[in-house]
C-alpha positions as CSV (number, residue, x, y, z in Angstrom):
1,M,95.3,118.2,66.2
2,D,98.7,118.7,65.7
3,K,100.8,116.6,63.4
4,K,103.0,115.0,66.2
5,Q,100.0,114.3,68.4
6,R,98.3,112.7,65.3
7,L,101.3,110.4,64.6
8,L,101.4,109.5,68.2
9,D,97.7,108.6,68.2
10,L,98.1,106.5,65.0
11,I,101.1,104.7,66.4
12,D,99.2,103.7,69.3
13,M,96.3,102.6,67.2
14,A,98.9,100.6,65.0
15,G,100.2,98.9,68.2
16,K,96.9,98.0,69.1
17,G,96.6,96.0,65.6
18,S,94.9,98.8,63.4
19,I,96.0,98.2,60.0
20,E,94.4,101.4,58.7
21,A,96.4,103.5,61.1
22,A,99.7,101.8,59.9
23,E,98.5,102.3,56.4
24,E,98.0,106.2,57.4
25,I,101.6,106.4,59.1
26,A,103.4,104.7,55.9
27,V,101.3,107.2,53.6
28,G,102.4,110.2,55.9
29,Y,105.7,109.2,55.9
30,F,105.7,108.9,52.1
31,E,103.9,112.2,51.6
32,G,105.9,114.2,54.2
33,K,102.7,114.9,56.5
34,F,104.6,114.4,59.6
35,G,107.5,117.0,59.0
36,G,109.8,115.7,55.9
37,K,109.4,112.8,53.8
38,N,110.9,109.6,55.4
39,P,111.0,106.7,52.8
40,A,112.8,104.6,55.3
41,K,109.8,104.8,57.7
42,A,107.4,104.6,55.0
43,K,108.8,101.2,54.2
44,K,108.9,99.9,57.7
45,W,105.1,100.9,58.3
46,A,103.9,99.9,54.8
47,S,105.8,96.5,55.0
48,Y,104.0,96.0,58.4
49,A,100.4,96.7,57.0
50,A,101.0,95.1,53.7
51,K,102.3,91.9,55.8
52,H,98.5,91.8,57.4
53,G,96.7,92.2,53.9
54,S,96.7,95.8,53.2
55,E,96.6,96.5,49.4
56,V,97.3,100.2,50.1
57,A,100.4,99.3,51.8
58,Q,101.3,96.9,49.1
59,E,101.0,99.6,46.2
60,L,102.9,102.1,48.5
61,L,106.0,99.6,48.7
62,G,106.0,99.5,45.1
63,K,106.7,103.2,44.9
64,L,109.4,103.1,47.6
């Protein structure tokens, strides 16, 4: 599966309530797995996941 399709699938899952998918999107943008690094999008997705109890996302927000 290519990066773009993986991202679209994750966004779909996150839209259906998957906090794990939102975490993966945030980490992916932070690390540049979906192209270049994008701290703004990483923060958006990490904030969403952290608001729903994700400790991984809370840690990531501390790095942004």
